[in-house]
C-alpha positions in Angstrom: -12.5 22.2 -44.2 -11.5 19.5 -46.6 -9.8 22.0 -48.9 -7.7 23.3 -46.0 -4.0 23.1 -46.7 -2.2 20.4 -44.8 1.2 21.0 -43.5 4.1 19.0 -44.8 7.3 18.5 -42.9 9.0 21.4 -44.7 6.1 23.7 -44.0 5.9 22.6 -40.4 9.6 23.3 -39.9 9.4 26.7 -41.5 6.4 27.6 -39.4 8.2 26.7 -36.2 11.4 28.4 -37.2 9.4 31.6 -37.8 7.6 31.1 -34.5 10.8 30.6 -32.5 12.4 33.6 -34.3 9.6 36.0 -33.3 9.7 34.7 -29.7 13.5 35.2 -29.4 13.3 38.7 -30.9 10.5 39.6 -28.5 12.5 38.2 -25.5 15.6 40.1 -26.5 13.6 43.4 -26.8 11.9 42.7 -23.5 15.2 41.9 -21.7 16.9 45.0 -23.2 14.2 47.3 -22.2 13.4 45.9 -18.7 16.8 44.8 -17.5 19.0 46.9 -19.8 17.4 50.3 -19.8 15.7 50.0 -16.4 18.7 48.7 -14.3 22.0 48.2 -16.1 22.0 51.3 -18.3 20.1 53.5 -15.8 23.2 55.6 -14.9 23.8 56.4 -18.5 20.1 57.4 -19.0 19.9 59.5 -15.8 20.7 62.8 -17.6 17.8 62.5 -20.0 14.7 64.1 -18.6 11.3 62.6 -19.3 8.1 63.8 -17.7 9.8 65.3 -14.6 12.1 62.3 -14.0 15.1 60.7 -15.7 14.8 58.2 -18.6 16.3 55.3 -16.7 13.7 55.6 -13.9 10.9 56.0 -16.4 11.9 52.8 -18.1 12.1 51.0 -14.8 8.6 52.2 -13.7 6.6 52.6 -16.9 8.5 52.2 -20.1 9.2 48.5 -19.7 5.5 47.8 -19.0 4.4 49.8 -22.0 7.0 48.1 -24.3 5.9 44.7 -22.9 2.2 45.5 -23.7 3.2 46.5 -27.2 5.2 43.3 -27.6 2.1 41.3 -26.6 -0.2 42.9 -29.1 2.5 42.7 -31.9 3.1 39.0 -31.1 -0.6 38.2 -31.3 -1.0 40.1 -34.6 2.1 38.5 -36.1 1.2 34.9 -35.0 -2.3 35.3 -36.5 -0.7 36.4 -39.7 1.8 33.5 -39.6 -1.0 31.0 -38.8 -3.0 32.2 -41.8 0.2 32.0 -44.0 0.8 28.4 -43.0 -2.8 27.3 -42.9 -3.1 26.6 -39.2 -5.3 29.5 -38.2 -8.4 29.0 -36.1 -11.7 29.5 -37.8 
């Protein structure tokens, strides 16, 4: 472990900037899908059929949950990659 890269102030700032950026992007996608597609834009999506119902209802009932699960797995994968890149990964 002695050869492990230590973070400098610059590396630490870049790591946290990348971390906050992926969190913000994930939150915007989550809000757009759950609140936007499921509630606010539902009238616009009501004419698009999906699986026997309209797209707005599908997003409100299933789509937002599926997107949320995809975001969780992507975030975990991306953070592991970011941790390895900046030398803060768990062994």
